[in-house]
N, C-alpha and C positions, 0 to 999 in steps of 0.2 A: 235372686239371680234369675236372669232371663235365659231361656233356651236359645242358643245360637243355632239357627237352622243350617245344617250342613248338607249340601246337595250331594247325592250319591250317583249323579248321572254319569254316563260314559264319557271318556275323554274326547274332546274335539280335536280335530287335526286335519291333515290332508289338504293343505292349501295348494292349489295349482299354480305353478310358476310359469311366467311368460317366457317363451323362446327355449324351453327345455321340457323334457318329460319327467324329470325327477319330482319326487314328493317330499315334503317336509312335515314331520310330525310336530305339532305344537300343543303343549299342555295348557289348557285354559285354567288359570288359578281360581276362577269362579265356579268351575264345574269339575270338582275333583272326585276321585273314587276313594274307597277305603284303603286302596293300595298306595295312593299318592298322598293322602291326608294323614297327619299324625306323625310326621317325621321330625317335627320340632316341638320344643317345650310349649311354645305359644299355642300351637294347634292342639296339643294334648290338653292344655288348660281349658280350651273351649269345650272339649269332650267332657272334662270333669264338671264343668258348669252344667252340661246337659244331664250328667248323672244326678247332680243335686236337684235339678229341675224335676226329674222323674220321681223323686221321693216326696214331691209336693203335689202329686196328682190325686185325682179323686179316689183311685183304688189303693193308693199308698197311705198318705197321712192327711190329705186335704178333706176327706169326708168318710167314705165307706170303709177304707182300710183301717181307719182309726176307730170308728164307732162299732164295728163288728166285734172287736175284742172287748170294748167297754160293755156291750150287751151280754157277752159271755160271763162277765163277772157278776157277783152277788150284790153289788152296790148300786146297780142301775137296772131299771125296767123300761120296757117299751110302752110309753104312755099313749102313742098314737094307735097301738094295737094293729098297725098295718105294716109300715116300713120296718124292716129288721125283726119282725115278729118271730119268724122261724129261728133266727139266730138267738133271740132272747129266750125262746122256749126250748132251745137245744134239740130241735127235731126238723131242721131244715132239709127239704128234699133236694136231691141232686139236680133237679130241673130248675132251681131258682138261680137265675143268671147273676144276681147281685153278688153272690159269693165268688163269681169268676173274676170280678173286677180287681181284687187284690192280686190274684194270680197273674192276670194280664199286666198290671202296671209294675209289679215287682220284677217280672221277667223283662219288661222293657228296660228297667234300670240295669238289670244284669247284662243285657245285650251291650249297652254302652260301656259298662265297667269292663266287660270282656274285650271290647275293642281296645281300650286303654292298656290293659294288661298284655294284650297280644303284642304290643310294641316293645315290651320288655323281655320277650322270650329269648332265652339264651344269654341274658345279661345278668351278671352277678350284682346283688344289691350293693355290695361294698364299693363297686366301681362307679356307682351313680353319684352325681353331684346332689347337693341338698334340694335343689328345685325339682329334679327328677324323682328323688326319693319321696318328696311330698306328693307329687302327682300319682305315683304308683301306690303310695300308702292310702291316699284318699279313695282310689278305685277299689283297693282291697277291702277297706273299711265298708264302703257302700255296698259292695257285693256280699260281704259277710252279713251286713245288716239285712239285705234283701233275703238271703237264705234263712236267716234267723226268723224272719217273719213268715216266710213260706212254710218252714217246718212247723212253726207255732200255730199256723192257721190250718195247713193242709196235710201235715204229718209226713207224707212221702212224695214231695215234689221231685221233678226231674233235676238232675245235676248237669249243668252246662257251663263249662269253663273255657271251651274252645269257641272263639268268635266265629269261625268259619262254619260251625255246625248250625248256627241259629239264623235262619232266613226270615221266618215269620212264625207267629204263634200257630197258624193254621196248617203249617207244613212240617212242624217239628216231629221227628220220629224217634227222639231219644227216649229210651225206656225209663220208668221210675221203679223198676223191680229187677232184681238179678235172679238168675236160676237158683232155685233152692229156697228163696224167700217164702216164708209161710204167711206173712202179713206185711203191713206197711212199716212196721217198726224197725226192720233192718235198714230200710232206706232212710228212715228218720235218723238213725244213728250215723249213717254215711253223710247225710246232709250236715248234721251238727259237727262231724269231724272236719268238714270243709270250712264251716263257720269258724271253728277254733283256729284252724290253720291260717285263714285269711286275716282274722283279727290279731293273732299273735304276730304275724309278719308286719301288719300295719302298725302295731305298737313299736316295733323297732325302726320303722321308717319315718313316722310322723313326729313333728316337734310337739312339745308341751304348749299349753296356752301361754305360759310365761315366755317361752322362747319364740313362739309364733307372733306375739304382739298383735298388731292390727290385722295381720294376715289370718290369725286364728279365729277372729270373730266370725262366727257363722260357719266355720269349717270344722271338719273332723280333726282331732288332735290325738296324740298318743293316750291322753286321759280318756277320751271318748272310746277309743279302741279297747283300753284296759277295762273300762266299765262294762262294755258289752261282752268282752271276753269272760269276765267274772259272771255275768248273767248267764252266759251259755254254759259255763262249767256248773253253775248251780242248777240249771235245768236238767242236768245229768247227775245230780247229787255228788259232784266232785267237790265236796265242801272244803277239804283241806287245801286243794289247789286254788279254789276261789278265794279263800281266806287270805292266802299269801298275796294275791293280786290286790285285794281290797285294802289290806294293810299298807301296801306300797302306795296306793292312791292316797290314803289318809296321811301317810308320812310325807307326801309331796313329791314322790319320785316322778309322777307324771303331771306335775303342775300344781299350782296352789289353788285349793278350793276351800270354801267356807260357806256356812249357812248365811243367807241374807237375814238381817235383823228383823225385817218385816216379811212374814210369810207371803203376804199378798203381792209383793214385788215380783214373784215368780209367775204371775198371771196377768200382767199388764202389758200393753203394747208401748213401744217407744224406746229410743236408745238409752234412756235413763234406767231401764229395767231389763231389757233383753240382753242375752249373752252375758249375764251377770256372773258373779263369783261362785254361785251355787250350781251353775249349769255346766254339765259335762258335754251334753250335746242337745241341740235344739233345731227344729225345723224353721227356716227363715221365711217370713211373710212380710210383705210391704204394709206399712201403716195405712189405715183406711184412706186417709186424705191424699195419699201419694200414689194410689193404685190406678191401673188402667180401667177399661170399661168392659172387656170381654172375658166371660167365664170360660176357663179351659176345662170342660167337663171330662174330656177323654184325651189320651195322648195324640190322637189324630186331629184334634180340634185345637191346635196350637195357634197362638196369636202373638204378634209383636206388641200388642196393646192389651196383654192379659192383666187381669186384676191382681194376680199373684197373692191372693188371700186364700183362706180356707172356709169351709162351711160347717165346722163343728159348732159354731155359735148358732147357726140356723137349725141344726139338729137339736141342740139343747134348749134353744130359746122358747119362751112361752108364746102361745098363739096370740095372746093379748097384745104382745109387742111385735107381731108379725113373724115370729119364729115358726118353724115347722112342727114344734111341739112333739117331737118323736121320742125323746128320752128323758127320764126323771130319776132323781135319787131315790134309793130304797128307804122306806121308813126306818128300817133297821139301822142304817147309817146315821140318820138324823138323831135317833134316840141314843146311839152310841156316843155321839158328841155331847148330848145333854147329860149323860151319866156322870161326867167328871168335870169339875170346875177347876179353874186355875188357883194358884196359891193366894191370889187376891180376891177370890170368890166370884170371878166373872166367867163368862162362857169361853170355851176354847176359841181363840181367834180364827182358827182354820175353818170353823163352821161358817163364818161370814163369807169366806171366799169359795166355799164348796157348795153350799145350798142356799138358794135365794129365798129365805123366809123372813118374816117380820118377827123381831124379838124386842120386847119392851126395853130391855137395858141398852139396846143399841140406839135408842132414840136420841140420847145426848152424848154418844160416844165420840170423843175428840180424835181418836186414832183412825177413824174411818169416816165415810160419808154418811154413816148411820143407816137408817132403814130406807135405802134407796133402791129403786129398780130402774136402771138406766137413769134418766134425769128426773124421774117422778118419785115423789114421796110415797112410800107404802103406808097403808093403814092397817091397824090390827084387825079391824072388823071387815076388811076387804082383802083377804089374802090373794096373792097371785098364784094361780095353779099353772102347771105346764100346759096341760091340754084341756080345752073347754069341755070336752065330753067325758074324759076319763080322769081328770084331776092330775095329781102328781106334784111332788116337790121339785121346783125348778133347780136345775144345775147351774151354778154361778161360774164355775171354772171354764176357762177358755171362752168367756163371753165378756161383754162390757157392762154386764148387769150392775157391778159394784164400782166401776171406774168413774162414772159420771161424765164420760166423754160424749156420749151420743144419746139421743132421746128414744132410740129404738133400734131394731135390727134391719140392716140391709141384707136381705136374704140372698143366698148364693155364695160364691167363693169370694167373700169380701172381708171377712174378719182378719185383722192384721196382727193379732196377738201371736207371737212365736210360740210354738208348742215345745215346751221343755221336756224332751223325751227321757232324759236321765239327769237327776239332780243329786247333789252331794248327800242329801238326807237319805237317798236310796242306798248310797255307798255305806253309810253308817248303819242303817237297819239291816242291810244284807250282811255286813261284817258281824253284827250281833247274832244274826241267825246262824251263820257259818260257825262262829265260835261256840254257840250252843250245841250245834250238831256234832262238833268235834270234841269239845271238852265239857259240855254241860253248862249250866248257868253260872258263869264266872263273873268276877267283879268287872272285868273288861267288857264282857257282853252287856252287862247292865249299864255301864258308863256310856257306851256308844248309843244306847237307847235314850239315856238321860240327856245327852247333848241335844237330841232332836226334841225331846219333851220340854227342855228349858226354853227353847225358842218360843214354844207355845205358852209358856208360863205355868206349866204343870209341875206338880211335885215330883221329886226324884223317886224312881222305883228303888226298892231295897232288896238286896240279894236274898235276905232271909225269907222274903215272901215268895220265892221261887225255888223250892227245894228240888224240883225235878226239871229235866230238859223238856218234858211234855208240857209242863205248866208255863215255862217261859216261851216255848213255841206258840202256845195259844195266845199269849199276850202280844207277841210280835205279829202273828198271822191275822188275828181277829180283833185287835185293838189298835196297835201302833201303826201298822201299815194302812188299814182302812182310813184312819183319821188323817194321816199324812198324805196319802195318795188317792183318797176317795174320788171316784168318777174320772180318774185318769187312766190312760192306757196301761195294760200290763197285768191286771188282776186275773184275766182269763188264763194267762200262761202260768201264773202262780198256782192257781187251782189245779192245773194239770201236773205241775212238778211236785206238788204236795200230795197228789193222789186222792184228792177229795172225792173224785167221781167213782173211786173203786172201793169205798168203805161205806157200809150202811149208815153208821152213825154220822159220818161227815156229810153224806148226801142228805140226811135228814136235817142237819144243821144248815146246809145250803138252801133247802126248802124253806126253813124258817127265815133266813136272811132275805130270801127272794120273794117273800109274801108282800103283796101290795093291794091297795084298794082302788077299784075303778068306780069313780063317782063324779057326778056333775056338781055335787055339793062341795064347794071349795073350802068350807070351814072344817072339812074332815081330813085335809091333806096331811096334817101333823099327827093324826091319831096313831097310837101304837097298834099294830096288828099282830095276830098270832096265827101260825100255820094250823093250829088245832081247830080254827074256825073256818078254814077253807072247806067248802062243801056245805057248810051250815049257813054262812053269810054269802049270798049270791054275788056280792060286789068284790069279794076277796078271791085272789088267785095267787099261785106261786109259779114262777118261771120254771122251776126245776121239777115240777110235777110231770111235765111232758118230756123230760130228758130221755132220749133213746141212747142206749149204750153205744159208744164210739163217737157220739156227736159232741164230745168235748172239742173235737176237731170239726172243721167245716168240710162237707163233701166236695170232691172235685167235680166241677160242673159237667153234666152229661155231654154237652156239646163239645167240650174239650176232649173228653174220652173218645167220642165218635170221630173227631177230626184227627186224633193222634192214636193210631192203632197200637202203639207200644205203651200207652199210658193206661194203667189200671187204677181202680178206685182205692179208697182208703177205708179206715174203720167206720167212717160216717156213711160212705157209700154202701157198705155192706152191713151196717148196724151190728158190728162185732165189738166185743169188749177188749180193752187194752189192759185189763187188770192183771192178766198173766205176765205180760211184758214187764209191768211194774214190779211184780213180786219176784220174777225170775232174775231181775237185776239185783235182788237182795235189798231193795228199797222197802221201807215200811211207812205206813201212814200213822202219824201221831194220833193217839186216841183223843177224843173230845174231853176237855177239862173244863169244869165250871170254875170260872174266876171269881 
């Protein structure tokens, strides 16, 4: 979707009439104000298109906004050891401007959403026709999505729902703290209250994907709103409420969803694969061959000839194929995949689409293109590393490494693969997690997990193997979810809601998962590594060794605080622990269980 540029210039008028002194005010339709624009459904549709455009910017999902959360997880490490390094090491200083980009771009999205919702003030939802319900519902969904991300990244962002309040990022004076707040967590709760409210209303206004038909392709539906509503509830440990919503999604109340037979179909570009039956919500990008030429790196650098692609492939892509070589898969994730074979004795097919390694059994694999890296054949004795200086296992997801479409990477905002931000497999695994939290390891929880495992060809789990909720949680958190969603967005938020930063044993586990080798020797990229050898082997490092308490969130940029006198820092700015907030809520961290 292209951003329709809406001029906000003052009204023209005052034409002088011959033979009289009267004046005539004339409104120029090409130079409208926010007061005159947005009075019709057609004009509001243009504003909704602008909302969608903003979630595809560099600070939202087109590059930095996506990759910062990936860095925060334990499945990925920063192989360039430059870009994103502080976010990967969880010690980012408040002076690092990169962290401000998601703040900037999500607030730009919020501004347009608030403009749309302002046109519905004082109007009851029941009195709206279907077209207007869809418009308002999309604005609420996208505003809820924006605040969900802002809370997940920055803990205590400002709450702005009044369009008239927001003039520019540099002149905002809305506080992000109320009198009596001791830390940023009170604001965190208020923001997530707003997210719940927006998404719940959006659920009632938007059609399902079935009802929406062609309209629903690429747009938010009630299923998307329900999925993110459940995610928000789980972030606050409201497992019973989230379970009810997830069950309704599974039963088809919000549209028909199912797993794609081929896992890889979730990571390809083209109409044959995108907006498929597994996707609850995805970010729309133009296929590479149909793009414009201009990279839109910032919201002020908009162009009618924008590429309308993303740069995740550039971040993930090996330097050997012109990628920026910034991010690599953790050795832990690779060996997790290798630890369990399918019922037919083959490798988990999700490994193929997640990590770009050479595996002998893929040489004659008829279900894929085999050992391919873009259009080149990989060789066992010449492994492809992400970074020429530091090594690393290449990430295949959100790249064309396994599709065979292109011979290399066109760096910049050019990748045309839609980012599936929520898939039906996430609904199933979240439902299993909620069921386990509410009732323990039930047959139903095991079955929902097994539905996802069967798609990968893995043997069914048996309830008898999981006598406690702690054991099943370990299976979900550190086996099922990493293999299904490895190197995708969202792991960072999972680690926060699970409290892994607030428990000594869990933090030790993260250090083990986050251990990697920096080496120019490409033959070592598959080697298993151990945290116990960090400090003894100079090439080994663990991202979580440098974790500073409070830095599970990103600091609010010091320039933002200086420009906005009512904005205060968060736990990362102050390096303060959020452990007491977690425990005071009555939440507990599941103990580490050896599977």
